[in-house]
VEXRONU-453665 format. One line per 8 residues: their letters; for each residue x, y, z of N, C-alpha, C, O. Coordinates in pm, whole numbers. Each point is the difference from the previous one (the first is absolute). Layout:
a) X/Y/Z/X/Y/Z/X/Y/Z/X/Y/Z | ...;
This chain:
mrhrrkal) -128/-8513/-1614/25/51/124/62/-98/109/-47/-114/10 | 125/144/50/60/-86/93/-52/16/137/7/113/49 | -59/-207/20/-74/21/122/74/-63/105/43/-115/-13 | -24/187/121/50/-29/123/-76/-110/74/-111/31/42 | 153/-149/-20/-66/-94/75/-3/14/156/81/-43/81 | -209/124/-56/-16/9/152/-144/-3/16/-78/0/-95 | 42/-3/230/-141/1/36/-74/136/-48/58/109/13 | -162/-116/-58/-88/110/-40/-19/86/122/18/120/-19;
ssavvaav) -46/-154/125/-14/56/107/110/117/42/-28/100/65 | 151/-132/-113/100/91/54/1/110/-103/83/89/18 | -160/-80/-121/23/106/-100/-133/89/-43/5/73/-99 | -127/-83/183/-108/78/-29/27/137/42/15/30/119 | -8/59/-221/59/152/36/-39/68/-102/-23/-58/-107 | 7/219/125/-29/85/-111/45/160/38/98/16/72 | -158/76/-113/49/133/-1/-83/97/78/-122/-5/-19 | 170/91/104/-69/103/86/125/93/35/114/-24/-41;
ssalllta) -149/140/126/107/68/18/26/45/144/-92/1/81 | 214/36/-47/46/33/137/135/51/37/68/45/-92 | -24/-45/204/126/94/41/118/-129/-28/-20/-120/-15 | 132/187/14/127/-61/-31/93/-32/95/25/83/87 | 24/-178/-91/131/-21/107/101/-81/-94/-23/-110/-50 | 141/185/34/125/-45/-111/84/-66/94/34/42/110 | 1/-170/-175/108/-70/94/101/-51/-107/-27/-12/-120 | 135/-13/173/129/-66/-72/123/35/22/11/60/107;
aapaparp) 113/-77/-181/143/25/22/33/95/-95/-82/25/-88 | 212/46/92/-4/94/-83/14/-19/-130/74/-85/-50 | -168/191/-31/-5/-25/-151/144/12/-85/101/58/41 | -114/-122/-162/136/27/-66/16/134/-16/-103/68/1 | 223/-7/-18/41/123/-28/-64/64/-135/-8/-81/-91 | -30/185/67/-55/76/-103/129/26/-94/116/31/29 | -182/-57/-157/85/9/-120/61/155/-26/-67/103/7 | 200/-110/-35/53/143/-23/-58/29/-127/-44/-92/-69;
agqgsetl) 37/224/26/-19/60/-112/76/-100/-109/100/-62/36 | -145/52/-149/48/-84/-109/-78/-112/-39/-117/10/-35 | 182/-120/41/-95/-124/-38/-105/-14/57/-4/-12/123 | -124/8/-212/-121/-33/73/-71/118/45/-120/-10/26 | 195/148/-10/-84/95/45/-105/41/-90/-113/25/42 | 146/-16/-167/-127/41/-81/-128/-92/5/-116/36/-16 | 164/-166/41/-135/-82/14/-37/19/127/-123/-12/3 | 164/35/105/-34/42/123/-95/127/14/-107/-1/61;
raieaatg) 164/115/-131/-69/129/-10/-118/-30/-62/-99/49/54 | 75/-136/-182/-102/-20/-86/-107/-82/65/-120/10/-27 | 176/-98/120/-122/-94/93/-40/92/89/-115/42/-15 | 180/3/109/-61/99/99/-62/113/-51/-84/54/71 | 113/-1/-196/-112/104/-41/-121/-47/-56/-102/69/-7 | 111/-192/-35/-136/-66/-45/-72/-29/97/-119/25/-18 | 150/-77/132/-75/-79/118/-11/115/111/-92/-1/82 | 180/90/-84/21/82/130/55/-94/113/8/-122/-13;
tgdiarpt) 28/187/120/58/-68/108/-89/-8/136/26/-80/90 | -141/177/-84/-46/-4/111/-53/-124/83/-7/-2/123 | -31/-105/-210/-50/-112/37/95/-118/11/-43/-113/22 | 183/142/-38/104/-100/-7/23/-30/152/38/88/78 | -61/-215/-39/45/-20/156/138/-21/10/62/-84/-66 | -9/167/154/150/10/35/41/-131/88/-61/-10/106 | 150/-84/-132/31/-80/82/117/32/95/93/68/-42 | -94/-107/149/103/38/78/91/-112/29/97/15/74;
aagegkaa) -127/-130/-134/109/-96/7/-32/-106/-103/-110/-3/-56 | 214/-91/29/-22/-104/-105/77/-113/78/32/4/119 | -8/-106/-209/67/-132/61/87/-63/-103/37/62/-100 | -4/-193/127/75/-78/-108/-70/-20/-120/-112/-50/12 | 155/81/-137/-107/-23/-116/-103/109/-41/-62/-6/-106 | 49/96/188/-88/100/21/54/126/-46/115/27/35 | -196/78/-125/57/131/-35/-77/83/87/46/110/32 | -174/-153/16/-83/93/71/-109/-97/63/-35/-107/-51;
atatetgq) -12/159/166/-109/-73/100/-87/99/69/51/89/69 | -164/-100/-82/-102/101/61/-106/-108/46/-18/-112/-48 | -62/183/173/-107/-66/48/-109/112/12/35/113/32 | -179/-146/-59/-91/99/16/-112/-53/131/-47/-114/-4 | 27/168/69/-99/4/118/-105/-20/-69/-13/78/-94 | -80/-168/110/-140/-9/-31/-105/-4/90/-116/-11/-38 | 155/21/181/-69/-4/104/-77/-135/46/-73/-4/99 | 102/-117/-192/1/-119/34/115/-74/-30/-12/-122/-7;
gsvsvtvp) 155/189/-17/96/-69/-11/78/79/-112/-53/101/-46 | 182/-143/-3/83/62/-82/23/-52/-130/51/-111/-11 | -83/181/-91/35/-31/-144/139/40/-9/48/103/46 | 17/-204/-114/164/22/-12/24/-12/-164/-67/-70/-76 | 155/136/48/35/16/-148/150/-12/9/71/69/72 | -25/-175/-163/154/-4/-3/50/0/-152/-44/-69/-93 | 145/160/90/45/36/-144/123/-72/-11/86/15/87 | -65/-100/-194/136/-88/-14/135/89/-17/0/105/-64;
stsseave) 91/-148/115/143/63/-36/41/-23/-147/92/73/-37 | -134/-150/-44/24/-35/-142/-129/-13/-88/-103/-41/53 | 106/70/-169/-130/25/-73/-46/-147/-33/-113/-24/-44 | 216/-80/71/-47/-137/-44/-111/-70/97/-67/-99/-28 | 63/169/144/-81/-53/119/-125/97/-30/-5/99/-73 | -108/-167/164/-120/35/12/-38/103/121/44/-13/114 | -130/115/-154/-69/84/99/-85/-91/77/-69/-85/-56 | 73/104/202/-106/-78/80/-76/84/89/50/93/63;
ivapdggk) -182/-131/-61/-109/84/99/-39/-104/80/-48/-100/-55 | 59/104/174/-56/-87/93/-117/72/98/20/105/62 | -148/-182/-59/-105/55/75/10/-36/143/79/-86/37 | -158/151/47/1/-8/140/8/-144/61/53/-28/108 | -119/-65/-203/-31/-136/55/115/-80/-76/7/-123/11 | 74/189/-81/100/-81/-68/14/-21/-137/110/-18/-53 | -241/18/-18/-24/-29/-135/93/92/-85/4/123/9 | 65/-195/-88/99/71/-106/-31/12/-140/-51/-93/-63;
lrldlpag) 80/210/10/-21/35/-142/139/18/-43/68/73/71 | -7/-133/-187/128/41/-45/-11/49/-130/-84/-59/-68 | 147/154/10/8/65/-116/120/13/-68/86/79/41 | -65/-168/-169/161/-9/-51/2/137/-99/-96/48/-60 | 211/-9/60/48/110/-77/27/-30/-128/53/-111/-14 | -76/189/-109/17/-42/-135/140/-1/-38/22/51/-110 | 91/-102/182/133/34/-4/48/-106/-109/-30/-119/6 | 104/175/-103/96/-93/-91/94/-49/56/25/-119/-20;
rqvqgvts) 68/210/124/112/-56/70/2/50/150/-80/82/47 | 172/-138/15/-5/22/142/107/114/30/121/-8/-24 | -193/124/85/70/125/37/-23/31/154/-99/-41/61 | 191/111/-8/-17/34/143/-102/140/8/9/96/-76 | -94/-110/174/-92/113/-2/62/113/103/57/-32/105 | -74/150/-142/56/134/110/-136/63/27/-89/15/-83 | 85/27/234/-99/61/35/18/158/-18/105/49/43 | -188/27/-98/1/167/9/-28/36/129/-38/-82/84;
engtvvyt) 58/230/-57/-37/34/123/-150/12/26/-48/18/112 | -17/-29/-221/-155/-2/31/-37/-143/21/-116/-10/40 | 175/-99/-54/-54/-116/16/-8/-95/-130/-20/-122/8 | 39/190/-124/-17/-76/-141/124/-103/-1/114/42/21 | -139/-173/-45/119/-64/-16/18/-35/-164/-95/-52/-59 | 194/77/1/39/6/-129/90/-112/-54/109/-9/58 | -133/-78/-156/76/-80/-63/35/10/-136/-59/-53/-94 | 191/146/87/41/49/-130/34/-105/-92/83/-81/39;
gagrstdi) -137/67/-166/75/-90/-102/-69/-153/25/52/-107/-35 | -173/122/98/-50/-134/6/-67/-70/-100/-30/-119/4 | 6/202/-97/-53/-49/-124/54/38/-119/113/47/11 | -166/-52/-139/64/64/-126/-52/127/-6/-121/16/-17 | 218/101/31/-32/122/-2/-122/36/83/-91/73/-38 | 100/-138/165/-112/7/97/58/-10/132/76/-90/34 | -121/200/50/62/-12/145/-164/-38/76/-109/23/-50 | 135/-78/167/-104/-72/68/11/85/135/108/40/43;
avqpttdg) -235/-16/22/-2/71/134/-109/-59/90/-98/-51/-53 | 110/56/193/-110/-34/84/-8/115/90/94/72/34 | -225/-62/3/-32/91/107/-100/-34/114/-115/37/-25 | 129/-88/125/-85/-49/101/-81/145/32/60/107/3 | -176/-118/14/-99/113/17/-49/10/165/30/-85/84 | -103/194/-58/-44/18/123/-123/-78/20/-38/-5/116 | -28/-53/-199/-121/-65/21/6/-150/-7/-96/-74/-19 | 236/35/38/29/-123/8/26/-85/-106/33/-118/11;
garalval) -51/185/-122/20/-51/-156/161/18/-49/97/30/70 | -103/-56/-192/135/17/-70/-29/37/-136/-103/-39/-54 | 202/126/-19/11/32/-127/114/-63/-72/117/28/29 | -149/-111/-122/122/-48/-64/-1/48/-141/-84/-37/-81 | 189/128/52/13/95/-116/94/-44/-97/111/-44/31 | -153/56/-152/125/-1/-124/12/154/-50/-97/76/-9 | 219/-47/-18/52/112/-73/69/-28/-134/118/-35/2 | -181/48/-113/33/-45/-120/86/144/-59/-50/111/-18;
kddtapre) 189/-153/-5/91/86/-27/-3/52/-143/53/110/-18 | -103/-168/-79/-5/37/-138/-78/-97/-78/-55/-97/54 | 49/125/-190/-108/-60/-91/24/-158/-14/-83/-76/-51 | 204/38/101/58/-149/-23/-45/-96/129/34/-117/11 | -118/189/83/-39/-69/126/-116/-82/-34/-81/34/-85 | 74/-143/152/-132/-102/-44/-130/90/41/-10/89/84 | -79/-142/-166/-130/61/24/-86/-85/93/-107/49/36 | 137/-159/2/-81/-89/108/108/-13/104/121/0/-22;
hrfgldlp) -188/-13/147/75/-18/115/-80/-114/98/-121/8/24 | 197/-97/20/-98/-127/50/56/13/150/118/9/36 | -246/-12/50/17/9/152/-59/-137/40/-122/-15/-2 | 216/-101/45/-64/-93/52/-73/9/133/47/77/83 | -158/-147/-52/-64/15/128/-5/-155/57/-27/-105/-58 | 67/132/202/-6/-128/75/-101/22/124/19/60/105 | -125/-122/-149/-119/32/94/-40/-140/101/42/-113/-25 | -110/141/117/-41/-111/85/-69/-94/-59/-61/44/-98;
egfglrpa) 43/-171/122/-86/-116/-62/-164/49/-1/-62/37/100 | 9/-46/-232/-129/45/-6/-31/127/-50/-110/21/-52 | 201/72/64/1/145/-45/12/19/-146/57/-87/-66 | -100/186/11/16/44/-139/-23/152/-26/-14/78/94 | 10/-40/-218/-16/133/-43/-123/-21/-89/-24/-99/-70 | -63/229/90/-113/20/-71/-2/154/-37/58/84/68 | -125/-57/-172/-11/140/-34/-79/90/101/-112/-36/38 | 160/135/0/-72/105/90/-69/93/-71/27/11/-120;
edggydig) -121/68/174/-75/117/-54/106/115/-48/-19/65/-102 | 116/-49/176/92/115/-30/78/-31/-129/42/98/-62 | -23/-193/23/80/-55/-113/131/-75/35/76/-51/-83 | -62/51/207/112/-109/74/-48/-113/2/-86/-38/-80 | 142/-44/188/-30/-125/42/-48/-34/155/80/28/90 | -189/-80/-60/9/-43/122/60/-145/26/-1/-86/-88 | 55/62/223/64/-115/21/-82/-62/118/-25/54/107 | -9/-171/-149/-100/-67/107/-35/-145/-45/81/-67/-64;
ftadgiea) -217/16/103/-52/-144/-21/-154/29/-5/-50/99/53 | -21/-196/-125/-156/0/5/-5/-131/66/73/-97/-22 | -193/110/125/-43/-133/49/-171/38/32/-43/104/50 | -19/-196/-86/-145/-21/28/-63/146/-44/-58/72/80 | 76/-42/-208/-70/126/-40/46/156/61/-63/105/-16 | 195/-125/93/42/106/53/140/32/-31/84/-89/20 | -46/201/-64/109/41/-75/85/63/133/-52/91/64 | 170/-139/-32/78/39/105/108/60/-47/70/-68/-75;
taghidpa) -28/208/103/101/72/-44/111/22/110/-20/63/104 | 153/-126/-144/92/8/85/124/105/-7/85/17/87 | -96/51/-213/110/89/-35/-31/62/-117/-97/-50/-56 | 151/148/-5/-21/87/-106/129/15/-90/114/-5/45 | -149/24/-178/142/41/-92/-86/118/-59/-110/-12/-54 | 175/119/73/-80/129/-67/31/-1/-148/90/-65/-53 | -191/161/-18/11/-14/-158/143/32/-42/70/70/73 | -32/-112/-169/110/37/-79/24/163/-41/-84/75/-49;
wakdadgn) 198/-49/76/37/152/-63/150/-1/-35/74/-89/42 | -31/190/-120/120/44/-50/4/141/-36/-93/62/-52 | 209/-15/85/23/151/-47/150/-10/-52/91/-76/34 | -96/189/-136/143/17/-70/70/109/67/-50/49/101 | 177/-1/-152/77/95/82/-51/137/4/63/82/68 | -177/-40/-139/-71/108/-21/-137/21/102/-68/100/22 | 58/-233/26/-131/-11/89/-123/-23/-87/-112/21/48 | 129/-65/-175/-97/-36/-62/-55/-139/13/88/-84/17;
dvateyrl) -207/38/-21/-47/-138/12/55/-78/-120/18/53/-109 | 9/-187/137/50/-102/-111/-104/-106/-8/-49/-37/106 | 15/-9/-205/-108/-89/-7/47/-133/66/110/-46/-30 | -186/-13/114/67/-121/81/-123/-84/34/-110/55/4 | 123/-176/19/-132/-100/38/76/-131/74/117/-37/-9 | -217/-12/77/64/-158/57/-91/-98/-74/-112/20/-46 | 197/-140/45/-58/-131/-42/60/-97/83/117/13/39 | -197/-122/-4/52/-107/65/25/-125/-94/-73/-33/-93;
dggdlvqs) 209/-40/139/40/-89/-107/48/-94/109/95/30/73 | -161/-144/-62/38/-106/102/-3/45/124/80/-50/79 | -160/143/-37/-25/42/124/106/114/39/-6/60/107 | 103/-35/-206/90/126/22/-69/127/-30/-98/0/-75 | 135/87/119/-45/135/-47/85/74/-97/110/43/34 | -150/-30/-132/98/61/-124/-34/141/-51/-93/15/-78 | 162/83/117/-33/128/-42/68/40/-137/119/-27/-22 | -202/94/-72/61/48/-132/7/128/13/-76/54/80;
vehdsdta) 165/18/-151/37/142/-2/11/38/-151/97/-38/-65 | -191/110/13/-3/20/-152/75/152/-23/-66/101/-26 | 207/-102/40/71/131/-40/0/23/-150/3/-100/-72 | -7/214/23/36/22/-134/102/108/-17/74/41/89 | -79/8/-231/101/108/-28/-16/148/56/87/86/-14 | -205/-68/78/-12/131/80/13/-44/148/-60/70/82 | 128/-173/-39/9/-29/153/115/63/40/99/-7/-73 | -95/80/195/119/54/72/58/-117/77/-75/-57/79;
fpvvadpk) 197/16/-90/53/-99/107/80/73/109/57/104/-33 | -46/-150/166/-70/-159/24/-137/6/8/-56/108/14 | -13/-225/-24/-125/-21/19/-27/-89/116/50/-113/6 | -136/168/97/-4/-79/128/-145/-54/13/-94/73/-29 | 73/-212/76/-110/-80/-16/21/-79/131/108/-15/56 | -266/-50/-2/29/-78/129/-125/-56/7/-97/57/-50 | 87/-191/122/-107/-44/85/13/33/116/113/-9/48 | -226/58/37/26/-1/133/-101/-100/86/-117/-14/-36;
vtwgwgiy) 156/-37/125/-63/-124/70/-4/49/152/96/46/61 | -237/-67/-7/-12/-10/148/-68/-134/37/-72/-69/-72 | 109/46/201/-43/-131/42/6/-15/143/100/53/47 | -172/-107/32/16/-27/138/-89/74/107/50/4/112 | -156/46/-126/-57/82/79/-146/-31/61/-45/49/103 | -8/-127/-177/-121/-61/58/-72/-80/-97/71/-90/-46 | -208/94/-5/-46/-71/-105/-122/60/-48/-78/29/92 | 37/-2/-210/-122/45/-53/-85/-137/-61/51/-92/-64;
akynraet) -162/103/94/-85/-129/-79/-135/60/-42/-77/69/68 | 64/-112/-200/-103/45/-65/-97/-102/-56/27/-71/-97 | -143/68/164/-117/-92/-25/-69/25/-139/-29/114/-37 | 8/-208/-26/-28/28/-141/-187/-2/17/-54/-22/108 | -9/44/-217/-138/11/-3/-61/-100/75/-63/29/102 | 76/-159/-146/-74/-110/49/1/-34/154/-96/-42/65 | 256/77/-6/18/-16/125/-67/117/84/-51/-24/109 | 51/149/-164/-76/109/74/-141/-30/4/-57/20/107;
krmakgmt) -5/-61/-196/-150/-32/-1/-14/-112/94/-83/5/91 | 162/-105/-110/-2/-106/132/19/50/157/-66/-52/91 | 136/130/-73/40/62/115/-111/99/39/-18/30/118 | -48/14/-206/-117/114/24/-113/-88/28/-87/61/63 | 58/-176/-87/-119/-87/62/-15/-33/128/-103/-56/38 | 214/91/52/10/-28/144/30/-139/30/-24/-93/-77 | 70/84/177/59/-154/43/49/26/140/24/109/52 | -12/-246/6/55/20/141/126/70/34/77/22/-93;
kakyaaal) -45/17/214/126/53/43/131/-95/-64/88/45/-74 | -97/-173/116/75/-101/-27/51/-3/-171/114/-8/-46 | -237/17/-19/17/-28/-159/60/146/-53/78/5/-95 | -120/103/160/50/121/-38/154/14/28/84/54/-73 | -67/-112/186/157/20/32/96/-107/-83/118/21/-31 | -191/-132/6/53/-92/-112/29/66/-144/100/-25/-67 | -202/113/28/13/74/-138/81/106/-10/46/42/-106 | -24/11/231/78/119/-12/137/-40/36/79/94/-12;
cgflpgvv) -28/-201/51/106/-46/54/52/-116/-55/120/-26/5 | -202/-45/-58/48/-141/-31/83/-21/-121/47/-111/-26 | -24/228/-60/90/2/-101/133/10/47/92/-42/-70 | -70/102/203/130/15/54/46/-132/67/-76/-74/63 | 211/53/-84/45/-132/29/-3/-43/160/15/102/67 | -26/-196/-1/30/-65/100/-29/86/124/-112/49/14 | 217/-27/83/-10/52/97/-30/170/-13/-48/73/87 | 82/-41/-200/-40/150/-17/-157/18/-39/-64/99/35;
gagcaltv) 10/-201/-110/-141/-20/-8/-82/-11/123/-103/65/13 | 145/-145/76/-59/-27/141/1/132/75/-103/42/52 | 233/32/-46/9/153/62/-99/80/-31/-72/58/81 | 64/-48/-231/-110/88/-51/-116/-8/44/-66/98/36 | 18/-239/-34/-145/-35/36/-42/57/137/-114/36/27 | 212/-32/51/-17/39/146/-30/152/11/-72/41/91 | 122/38/-176/-24/127/-13/-124/65/-74/-35/117/13 | -18/-199/-81/-120/45/-110/-109/20/98/-74/87/-45;
ydslgsit) 34/-128/152/-120/-6/56/-36/153/62/-116/38/16 | 216/28/9/-23/125/67/-34/106/-104/-42/107/43 | 55/-122/-168/-16/78/-112/-117/-56/-100/-25/66/-100 | -41/-178/126/-74/-73/-62/-112/61/-60/-25/-26/-118 | -51/108/185/-107/85/-44/31/113/-109/-67/8/-103 | 161/69/130/71/87/-104/25/-87/-120/-49/42/-105 | 113/-149/101/39/-70/-98/-109/-52/-93/2/16/-122 | -99/-81/189/-107/-36/-70/-93/91/-68/-62/-33/-101;
ntfknadk) 50/156/162/-71/109/-75/86/41/-117/-62/44/-96 | 204/-53/87/64/53/-108/-22/-104/-112/-6/41/-116 | -6/-160/139/-21/-101/-86/-140/28/-62/-19/15/-120 | -79/-10/217/-144/40/-61/-21/106/-104/-55/-11/-109 | 121/134/178/1/138/-85/71/-38/-136/-51/44/-104 | 158/-116/96/95/-41/-128/-123/-73/-87/-24/43/-112 | -33/-124/152/-102/-109/-92/-110/78/-50/-47/-30/-110 | -8/142/188/-85/66/-38/25/74/-108/-74/-3/-98;
agkcvkmk) 202/89/105/58/89/-111/64/-88/-130/29/56/-106 | -14/-184/125/58/-77/-92/150/19/-7/61/3/-107 | -2/11/231/124/10/5/77/-126/78/-59/-107/20 | 191/129/19/87/-112/64/45/78/118/-18/120/21 | 84/-215/56/54/38/133/135/-5/20/44/-114/-19 | 57/213/60/124/-35/30/49/33/140/-20/106/61 | 87/-208/-20/34/15/143/141/10/19/79/-57/-75 | -41/133/181/141/19/23/35/-71/145/-70/18/99;
yslpppip) 184/-99/-100/16/-86/122/150/60/38/81/38/-83 | -62/-39/230/129/34/48/75/-145/26/-60/-89/59 | 172/73/-99/65/-153/7/164/41/49/72/77/-62 | -44/-133/160/-67/-67/104/-29/102/114/77/96/0 | -172/-96/95/-106/-96/10/-109/21/-97/-19/117/-32 | -66/-220/-29/-94/10/-88/-120/67/16/-105/-62/-19 | 102/198/55/-125/70/18/-49/71/-94/78/80/-53 | -198/-85/12/-70/63/-131/-9/145/53/-68/34/98;
lqwnttkc) 146/50/-177/8/144/23/-108/86/-59/-60/84/67 | 37/-106/-195/-94/87/-91/-77/-106/-82/57/-105/-27 | -175/124/-13/-105/-44/-69/-91/87/-85/-81/65/66 | 76/-50/-192/-50/86/-87/-75/-59/-115/22/-119/-25 | -110/187/-49/-71/-56/-146/116/54/-79/68/96/37 | -49/-165/-148/87/36/-131/-61/-57/-115/-97/-76/4 | 164/119/-120/-49/-53/-130/37/-127/-1/98/-42/61 | -189/-40/-141/29/-149/-10/112/-46/-107/27/-119/-13;
């Protein structure tokens, strides 16, 4: 995995939901019927179009750009003009995630009326597409046109320093870091899926290879082409922190306000952690009771923070 060398404090982020604000320059014109139209129909039939964020602008080197308002700032998604460049998602504090497309050749992207950017012929018997979504994320799609298309597709991930992927309960991956017994989640990759032209599920799964995300698609003689598959990535809305069993038990024993603030905010870097500590005191009684209840039930505690500013928003017991 290639890590962007920048301060961790500029990239502590994760996923929630809110209203939208779309910004940018006029998108590339829709492709007329003909080349790429079958791919576009297959992709938008598989994904639907209701959650595609429609860009109103782009810029040099961009096929589309959107911005989603989180309440604490804007999460922006930039879709590149060519398949050889990366999709970029930027959090309200400036933390960046970049997702490379599995393109074998450089082709120009064309934006559909619904906001899907299609790169026709970007791979062997494979078209590629990107859909920025209304939750501030992005889908990177492959459309396999026949049985000669590759069965594996590699998506390079460029994450901030200290961040990595770990398996999530839903079968996808969480993006985050671990510090002092606390698992901090900064984004998410949805479980792998693939559908053929008849709408049937096609066997697919992820694996990690050198930090890259590799999706395999196991089509066979019964598969109707084209086959559409994708990873969907969300990033940039807040932070979820899960305290393991040992940390939950330690917190349940009680401690001074200062020690509680240090335990709840100390894993956050620099100024961010200091700002969090100042907000903990008002809700300390409720937070303390949550840790005590979790300890009695043999559970753990999950906290949700808003960033920026670093305000604890929710805390609840959860499975360890």
